[in-house]
Wavefront OBJ file of the C-alpha trace (Angstrom):
o trace
v 0.041 0.139 0.051
v 2.985 2.388 0.945
v 4.521 1.576 -2.315
v 1.321 2.286 -4.285
v 1.078 5.681 -2.580
v 4.576 6.750 -3.548
v 4.177 5.701 -7.068
v 0.953 7.861 -7.077
v 2.802 10.735 -5.749
v 5.423 10.341 -8.249
v 3.118 10.268 -10.965
v 1.250 12.967 -9.820
v 4.575 15.187 -9.567
v 5.658 13.747 -13.226
v 2.486 15.133 -14.852
v 2.975 18.449 -13.406
v -0.377 18.554 -11.506
v 1.113 20.689 -8.526
v 2.662 23.336 -11.024
v -0.770 23.452 -12.742
v -2.474 24.255 -9.528
v 0.263 26.821 -8.431
v 0.388 28.604 -11.924
v -3.600 28.670 -11.987
v -3.306 30.079 -8.500
v -1.124 32.812 -9.503
v -3.427 33.714 -12.424
v -6.227 33.939 -10.081
v -4.492 36.156 -7.507
v -3.063 38.422 -10.306
v -6.689 38.747 -11.909
v -7.905 39.331 -8.206
v -5.595 42.300 -7.721
v -6.313 43.736 -11.187
v -10.053 43.357 -10.632
v -9.818 45.004 -7.284
v -7.929 48.017 -8.480
v -9.946 48.418 -11.509
v -13.127 48.097 -9.638
v -12.210 50.560 -6.961
v -11.432 53.180 -9.462
v -14.586 52.405 -11.335
v -16.784 52.656 -8.230
v -15.136 55.736 -6.849
v -15.134 57.418 -10.362
v -18.910 56.737 -11.445
v -20.386 57.945 -8.030
v -18.192 61.148 -7.961
v -20.883 63.187 -9.280
v -24.034 61.749 -8.081
v -25.775 64.378 -5.918
v -26.237 63.934 -2.241
v -28.908 65.258 0.349
v -27.722 68.189 2.335
v -27.955 67.603 6.119
v -28.250 70.212 8.654
v -26.718 69.076 12.011
v -26.720 70.643 15.450
v -24.290 69.581 17.812
v -24.393 69.333 21.775
v -22.225 72.485 22.041
v -24.709 74.472 20.019
v -22.758 74.501 16.815
v -24.687 74.060 13.404
v -23.108 72.459 10.356
v -24.678 72.302 6.892
v -23.372 70.292 4.029
v -22.938 67.076 2.212
v -21.687 63.858 3.855
v -18.918 62.616 1.666
v -17.926 59.454 3.928
v -17.908 57.612 7.095
v -15.244 56.237 9.281
v -14.929 54.389 12.526
v -12.089 54.931 14.775
v -10.658 54.090 18.289
v -10.856 57.481 20.470
v -8.275 58.371 22.970
v -8.199 56.249 26.187
v -9.395 59.496 28.492
v -11.992 60.520 25.851
v -14.851 59.627 28.305
v -13.323 61.237 31.215
v -13.524 64.591 29.325
v -17.425 64.159 28.616
v -20.354 64.498 30.763
v -24.070 64.441 30.567
v -25.735 63.288 27.238
v -22.527 63.221 25.430
v -21.033 60.747 27.931
v -23.964 58.458 27.674
v -24.186 58.566 24.011
v -20.246 57.984 23.331
v -20.323 54.989 26.222
v -23.338 53.514 24.442
v -21.790 53.520 21.020
v -18.362 52.186 22.432
v -20.038 49.357 24.202
v -22.122 48.452 21.095
v -19.177 48.601 18.704
v -15.879 47.291 20.402
v -14.639 50.491 21.689
v -15.117 52.257 18.646
v -16.797 55.588 17.701
v -18.332 56.659 14.425
v -17.888 60.000 12.654
v -18.719 61.336 9.362
v -16.734 63.965 7.028
v -19.198 66.794 5.952
v -18.385 69.031 3.205
v -19.518 72.170 4.600
v -18.217 74.680 1.793
v -18.509 78.358 2.470
v -14.817 78.641 2.428
v -15.004 82.512 2.579
v -16.914 82.434 5.524
v -15.622 79.805 7.556
v -11.959 79.055 5.904
v -12.639 75.419 5.798
v -14.185 73.041 3.332
v -14.807 70.057 5.424
v -15.446 69.368 9.143
v -15.613 65.888 10.908
v -18.831 65.584 12.855
v -18.758 62.492 15.589
v -22.275 60.828 16.051
v -22.089 61.220 20.061
v -21.782 65.071 19.575
v -25.022 65.519 17.671
v -28.155 66.368 19.718
v -31.039 64.242 19.931
v -33.009 64.958 16.871
v -30.333 67.554 15.726
v -29.919 66.130 12.107
v -32.436 67.423 9.374
v -32.625 67.821 5.714
v -34.089 71.494 5.040
v -36.414 71.273 2.338
v -35.134 74.622 0.888
v -31.348 73.902 1.207
v -29.597 75.210 -1.939
v -26.125 73.483 -3.167
v -24.348 76.240 -5.321
v -21.240 75.336 -7.707
v -19.379 78.662 -8.211
v -16.966 79.907 -10.614
v -14.672 80.998 -7.486
v -14.564 79.978 -3.721
v -15.879 76.447 -4.389
v -19.352 75.099 -3.309
v -21.618 77.066 -1.003
v -24.446 75.682 1.156
v -27.454 77.925 2.354
v -31.237 77.935 2.783
v -33.091 79.865 0.153
v -34.908 83.006 1.388
v -35.552 85.578 -1.488
v -34.461 86.713 -4.810
v -32.990 90.208 -4.974
v -31.995 92.515 -7.981
v -29.528 95.559 -7.113
v -29.965 94.522 -3.416
v -33.893 94.879 -3.346
v -35.900 91.801 -2.548
v -38.189 91.169 -5.616
v -39.477 87.525 -4.474
v -39.514 86.874 -0.742
v -40.974 83.260 -1.074
v -38.553 80.358 -1.487
v -40.762 78.630 -4.209
v -41.265 82.023 -6.194
v -37.581 82.886 -5.792
v -36.427 79.851 -7.297
v -38.794 79.746 -10.232
v -37.344 83.204 -10.971
v -33.884 82.069 -10.581
v -34.692 79.059 -13.088
v -36.074 81.667 -15.476
v -33.110 84.253 -15.321
v -30.260 81.542 -14.941
v -30.820 79.170 -17.787
v -29.658 75.831 -17.033
v -29.438 76.469 -13.370
v -29.918 72.561 -12.868
v -27.843 71.755 -15.898
v -24.936 73.408 -17.767
v -24.892 76.914 -15.974
v -24.869 78.918 -19.144
v -23.788 82.490 -19.615
v -25.932 85.173 -17.748
v -24.926 88.370 -19.539
v -27.381 91.372 -18.435
v -27.883 89.653 -15.018
v -25.661 92.020 -13.112
v -27.242 92.753 -9.769
v -29.442 89.572 -9.915
v -28.736 87.209 -6.893
v -30.356 84.549 -4.745
v -30.320 85.294 -0.909
v -29.729 82.295 1.213
v -28.972 81.956 5.095
v -26.065 79.963 6.252
v -26.123 77.531 8.885
v -24.717 79.975 11.525
v -27.396 82.629 10.396
v -25.221 84.617 7.941
v -27.393 86.157 4.882
v -25.338 85.893 1.834
v -26.473 87.182 -1.694
v -25.096 84.676 -4.455
v -24.767 86.609 -7.643
v -26.219 84.579 -10.866
v -23.003 85.338 -12.911
v -20.982 83.554 -10.237
v -23.162 80.322 -10.251
v -22.128 77.618 -12.465
v -24.824 75.301 -11.242
v -27.662 75.411 -8.788
v -29.966 72.637 -7.324
v -32.148 71.667 -4.284
v -30.560 68.718 -3.241
v -33.365 67.870 -0.819
v -36.240 68.255 -3.109
v -34.863 66.262 -6.161
v -36.586 63.154 -7.763
v -34.823 60.488 -9.250
v -34.885 61.896 -12.627
v -33.643 65.143 -11.777
v -30.575 63.424 -10.003
v -29.800 61.727 -12.905
v -29.962 65.241 -14.712
v -27.653 66.835 -12.508
v -25.291 63.542 -12.642
v -25.138 63.661 -16.305
v -24.826 67.591 -16.265
v -21.754 67.327 -13.986
v -20.212 64.633 -16.363
v -20.844 66.814 -19.426
v -19.035 69.659 -17.552
v -16.397 67.453 -16.861
v -15.427 66.285 -20.205
v -16.039 69.727 -21.857
v -14.955 72.452 -19.630
v -11.729 73.802 -18.294
v -10.772 73.286 -14.817
v -11.397 75.914 -11.998
v -10.627 76.125 -8.266
v -7.047 74.953 -8.780
v -8.153 72.104 -10.838
v -10.418 70.657 -7.984
v -13.717 71.602 -9.951
v -15.031 72.187 -13.282
v -13.546 70.063 -16.348
v -10.752 68.375 -17.855
v -11.023 69.039 -21.263
v -7.421 70.501 -21.972
v -5.872 67.666 -20.272
v -8.032 65.357 -22.112
v -7.344 66.857 -25.538
v -3.474 67.277 -24.601
v -3.036 63.470 -23.655
v -4.798 62.261 -26.802
v -2.586 64.559 -28.957
v 0.737 63.791 -27.141
v -0.261 59.866 -27.415
v -1.174 60.008 -30.945
v 2.002 62.281 -31.723
v 4.415 59.915 -29.731
v 3.211 56.897 -31.630
v 3.501 58.524 -34.974
v 7.153 59.266 -34.090
v 8.054 56.076 -32.587
v 6.937 53.185 -34.789
v 8.373 54.187 -38.015
v 11.831 54.897 -36.331
v 11.474 51.571 -34.290
v 10.440 49.342 -37.501
v 13.414 50.811 -39.457
v 15.892 50.203 -36.567
v 14.401 46.482 -36.112
v 14.641 45.920 -40.108
v 18.239 46.890 -40.152
v 19.259 44.963 -37.109
v 17.385 41.885 -38.308
v 17.368 41.698 -41.843
v 20.533 43.563 -43.001
v 22.988 43.847 -40.266
v 25.784 40.975 -39.998
v 26.433 39.457 -36.697
v 29.188 40.894 -34.651
v 30.322 42.682 -31.834
v 28.910 45.969 -32.742
v 25.418 44.599 -33.224
v 25.736 42.886 -30.134
v 26.549 45.907 -28.307
v 23.681 47.906 -29.957
v 21.152 45.096 -28.792
v 22.707 45.448 -25.064
v 22.306 49.240 -25.200
v 18.587 48.821 -26.501
v 17.912 46.453 -23.532
v 19.508 48.579 -21.182
v 17.530 51.636 -22.491
v 14.442 49.706 -21.578
v 15.389 49.663 -17.868
v 16.306 53.350 -17.619
v 13.945 55.153 -15.150
v 11.706 57.483 -17.122
v 12.825 60.590 -15.187
v 16.147 60.408 -17.001
v 14.497 60.486 -20.319
v 12.743 63.495 -19.045
v 16.171 65.161 -18.215
v 17.560 64.377 -21.447
v 14.616 65.578 -23.342
v 14.816 68.876 -21.295
v 18.592 69.407 -21.820
v 18.721 68.103 -25.337
v 15.437 68.782 -27.201
v 14.242 71.867 -25.258
v 17.563 73.705 -24.601
v 19.769 72.532 -27.353
v 17.470 72.112 -30.192
v 14.762 74.389 -29.043
v 17.342 77.102 -28.230
v 18.928 76.607 -31.758
v 15.395 77.159 -33.268
v 15.018 80.311 -31.551
v 18.396 81.833 -32.248
v 17.722 81.295 -35.798
v 13.915 81.844 -36.507
v 12.596 83.606 -33.312
v 15.622 86.123 -32.467
v 13.205 88.997 -32.141
v 11.436 87.100 -29.252
v 14.638 86.257 -27.264
v 15.166 86.158 -24.371
v 11.660 84.842 -24.070
v 11.834 81.352 -25.485
v 9.709 80.181 -28.129
v 10.837 76.513 -28.740
v 13.514 76.735 -26.058
v 11.225 75.599 -23.354
v 8.840 72.684 -22.714
v 6.162 72.059 -25.307
v 4.066 68.859 -26.902
v 6.340 68.322 -29.576
v 9.380 67.912 -27.102
v 7.221 65.928 -24.746
v 6.238 63.284 -27.811
v 9.821 63.112 -28.726
v 10.995 62.393 -25.218
v 8.482 59.600 -24.973
v 8.996 58.264 -28.142
v 12.820 57.581 -26.947
v 11.408 56.240 -23.969
v 9.188 53.774 -25.657
v 11.745 53.283 -28.716
v 13.313 49.928 -27.054
v 9.799 48.269 -26.765
v 8.931 48.814 -30.333
v 12.393 47.607 -31.581
v 12.380 44.454 -29.573
v 8.651 43.391 -30.625
v 9.428 44.097 -34.164
v 12.676 41.880 -34.240
v 10.503 39.252 -32.586
v 7.854 39.569 -35.296
v 10.340 39.626 -38.143
v 12.234 36.492 -36.663
v 8.797 34.867 -36.632
v 8.541 34.815 -40.514
v 9.638 31.579 -41.997
v 13.136 31.933 -43.843
v 11.488 29.340 -46.414
v 9.206 32.477 -47.537
v 12.187 34.674 -48.021
v 14.022 32.007 -50.027
v 10.997 31.482 -52.092
v 10.659 35.382 -52.889
v 14.332 35.202 -53.762
v 13.771 32.178 -55.963
v 11.018 34.203 -58.055
v 13.637 36.904 -58.687
v 12.633 39.423 -56.130
v 15.149 41.903 -54.517
v 15.908 41.876 -50.781
v 14.115 44.871 -50.385
v 11.035 43.634 -52.359
v 11.010 40.628 -50.179
v 11.001 42.652 -47.250
v 8.322 45.054 -48.459
v 5.900 42.417 -49.923
v 6.648 39.177 -47.868
v 8.268 40.006 -44.510
v 6.508 43.145 -43.490
v 2.972 42.158 -44.093
v 3.346 38.809 -42.035
v 5.043 40.729 -39.209
v 2.611 43.574 -38.994
v 0.456 41.971 -36.214
v 3.734 41.645 -34.064
v 4.551 45.129 -34.958
v 1.269 46.355 -34.118
v 1.800 44.761 -30.800
v 4.939 46.787 -30.117
v 2.878 49.923 -30.886
v 0.164 49.113 -28.477
v 2.715 48.451 -25.684
v 4.540 51.789 -26.639
v 1.183 53.722 -26.624
v 0.131 52.117 -23.383
v 2.975 53.103 -21.337
v 3.625 56.579 -23.122
v -0.106 57.588 -22.194
v 0.454 56.827 -18.772
v 3.956 58.378 -18.053
v 3.887 61.451 -15.811
v 7.592 62.029 -14.546
v 9.218 62.958 -17.929
v 6.413 65.349 -18.871
v 6.709 67.132 -15.971
v 10.051 68.492 -17.181
v 9.321 68.668 -20.974
v 6.004 70.572 -21.472
v 3.030 69.458 -19.038
v 1.868 72.157 -16.872
v -0.951 72.566 -14.049
v -3.033 74.826 -16.352
v -2.563 75.437 -20.324
v -5.595 77.579 -21.494
v -4.283 77.391 -25.259
v -4.651 74.085 -26.782
v -1.535 72.723 -28.906
v -4.432 72.370 -31.896
v -6.728 74.681 -32.664
v -8.677 76.700 -35.220
v -5.849 79.733 -35.614
v -3.184 79.589 -37.967
v -1.041 77.495 -38.306
v -3.621 75.366 -36.695
v -0.826 72.958 -34.912
v 1.305 74.740 -32.168
v 3.858 72.317 -31.417
v 5.839 74.629 -29.146
v 2.970 74.971 -26.658
v 2.809 73.579 -23.160
v -0.154 71.172 -22.570
v -2.190 69.538 -19.790
v -1.859 65.690 -19.312
v -4.232 63.617 -17.552
v -1.316 61.707 -15.764
v -0.031 65.111 -14.335
v -3.363 66.392 -13.789
v -4.008 63.311 -11.411
v -0.514 63.923 -9.730
v -1.352 67.554 -9.147
v -4.879 66.860 -7.677
v -3.583 64.233 -5.209
v -0.605 65.938 -4.050
v -0.531 69.527 -4.771
v -4.112 70.688 -4.176
v -4.800 72.787 -1.083
v -7.812 70.999 -0.686
v -6.966 67.310 -0.873
v -10.502 65.938 0.446
v -12.219 67.991 -2.151
v -9.725 66.799 -4.900
v -10.123 63.061 -3.996
v -13.226 62.401 -5.887
v -11.526 63.901 -8.876
v -8.645 61.981 -8.747
v -10.530 58.606 -9.151
v -12.707 60.069 -11.801
v -9.576 61.434 -13.834
v -7.932 58.207 -13.203
v -10.980 56.494 -14.653
v -11.001 58.767 -17.839
v -7.428 58.003 -18.435
v -7.969 54.206 -18.119
v -10.784 54.593 -20.556
v -8.635 56.419 -22.998
v -5.859 53.983 -22.781
v -8.307 50.908 -23.333
v -9.667 52.688 -26.188
v -6.788 53.217 -27.978
v -5.478 49.948 -27.347
v -8.691 48.500 -28.587
v -8.449 50.236 -31.913
v -5.138 48.906 -32.238
v -5.856 45.555 -31.240
v -8.932 45.474 -33.716
v -6.690 46.691 -36.754
v -4.098 44.052 -35.605
v -6.675 41.003 -35.672
v -7.623 42.158 -39.086
v -3.883 42.006 -40.300
v -3.619 38.642 -38.566
v -6.538 37.376 -40.443
v -5.531 38.582 -43.565
v -1.849 37.435 -43.771
v -1.925 34.568 -41.296
v -5.585 33.174 -41.818
v -4.476 30.002 -43.984
v -2.100 27.728 -42.310
v -0.912 24.391 -43.342
l 1 2 3 4 5 6 7 8 9 10 11 12 13 14 15 16 17 18 19 20 21 22 23 24 25 26 27 28 29 30 31 32 33 34 35 36 37 38 39 40 41 42 43 44 45 46 47 48 49 50 51 52 53 54 55 56 57 58 59 60 61 62 63 64 65 66 67 68 69 70 71 72 73 74 75 76 77 78 79 80 81 82 83 84 85 86 87 88 89 90 91 92 93 94 95 96 97 98 99 100 101 102 103 104 105 106 107 108 109 110 111 112 113 114 115 116 117 118 119 120 121 122 123 124 125 126 127 128 129 130 131 132 133 134 135 136 137 138 139 140 141 142 143 144 145 146 147 148 149 150 151 152 153 154 155 156 157 158 159 160 161 162 163 164 165 166 167 168 169 170 171 172 173 174 175 176 177 178 179 180 181 182 183 184 185 186 187 188 189 190 191 192 193 194 195 196 197 198 199 200 201 202 203 204 205 206 207 208 209 210 211 212 213 214 215 216 217 218 219 220 221 222 223 224 225 226 227 228 229 230 231 232 233 234 235 236 237 238 239 240 241 242 243 244 245 246 247 248 249 250 251 252 253 254 255 256 257 258 259 260 261 262 263 264 265 266 267 268 269 270 271 272 273 274 275 276 277 278 279 280 281 282 283 284 285 286 287 288 289 290 291 292 293 294 295 296 297 298 299 300 301 302 303 304 305 306 307 308 309 310 311 312 313 314 315 316 317 318 319 320 321 322 323 324 325 326 327 328 329 330 331 332 333 334 335 336 337 338 339 340 341 342 343 344 345 346 347 348 349 350 351 352 353 354 355 356 357 358 359 360 361 362 363 364 365 366 367 368 369 370 371 372 373 374 375 376 377 378 379 380 381 382 383 384 385 386 387 388 389 390 391 392 393 394 395 396 397 398 399 400 401 402 403 404 405 406 407 408 409 410 411 412 413 414 415 416 417 418 419 420 421 422 423 424 425 426 427 428 429 430 431 432 433 434 435 436 437 438 439 440 441 442 443 444 445 446 447 448 449 450 451 452 453 454 455 456 457 458 459 460 461 462 463 464 465 466 467 468 469 470 471 472 473 474 475 476 477 478 479 480 481 482 483 484 485 486 487 488 489 490 491 492 493 494 495 496 497 498 499 500 501 502 503 504 505 506
């Protein structure tokens, strides 16, 4: 019996069954990691613009807080917290800690009204809220403004030049929607509405007039039905995709960054693929094996491992300062010392990323060329074709799917790079697009916005990290969607080439 078990175990190892389970387990773990990351980004991204109700909270110390609940958090308080509490607050905190293993719950409220309170968010512990102290005012208004961010208040009246013309909330709101078209939509221009404003009362009793020309969007969060919520949701998405950013990029849209990313990626791909293919053709089809070719291949492989920031430093020094400076000295001397091409621009960024992704294209193209059987080359030569005719009509068509794979990999990597772009052209805000309707229509010297740099700026350079956090996920989701779309288009084209040139096998 023991001998039979030993033979069975030996046979199991010989068939490689443990390695099958191990490799399958590795695949499952990798897929779960990718799915978890993508799922987090998608969930956070698609829920960013959903309108939440506005709550009015009265704490036990008499403070009144109005705003949107952005998230909740369970935390363990300091050990001496209960010693500093008394009365109802002590009883509420003790009960909550006893029911939740010593933890308390708190919520982060987006309070807005920054010009009045000097804060955008505030944590509120549940035990600090008075009994029955949380309500949803039916006429609470949320304003999204051109400056100063969001504003929360309870609607009181509609005023013109400081005079009340509608003193009932319903009539004031009806007048506002008539005067400010798209108030629950896109917030169109309000020329001729100077002096028109909505009068609201904040949570601390401050009366504030919000002028119409400052309002991008306004709505009544606690009176929206489901259809109106979807209207606000899609309105925000429309603004996000088509408008320029505002409030230090934490609000508004990302159209310049979206446009710059696509243009830079396409420009990089157009530059890197032809040169990478030509280099691979020479190395595989023309060059003779020797120490020089071996050194070139080693250099190409080493370039693939160089940190991207090094390419950024090279692009800044060579392309911007040397090449761009020479162009300025020859063609734009009258504008010096203000540089035209001698600084960061979308052309230098595309060239820098083309250098960064060049090893990927060369290596994958070489492998694709090597996969074409030599018998096909020999058959072409036997029919009297020259070497170039053989390459052009036989080798290249059958290696195009592999070449497209290299282009896809280069495109995916280049679209997500950020470090080099920080040095050679990407900026926080670029109101002028590199391609527009003014002659000469293409402006390669202009700086540009990039979604990757925009994400970095929102996540690490924003003065209001909590307000910028949802935009980080939404912008990340958009960048992933762009890369997916570009890759899908390239993969579709590659599949057609594969069916055309390798459809019949024997």
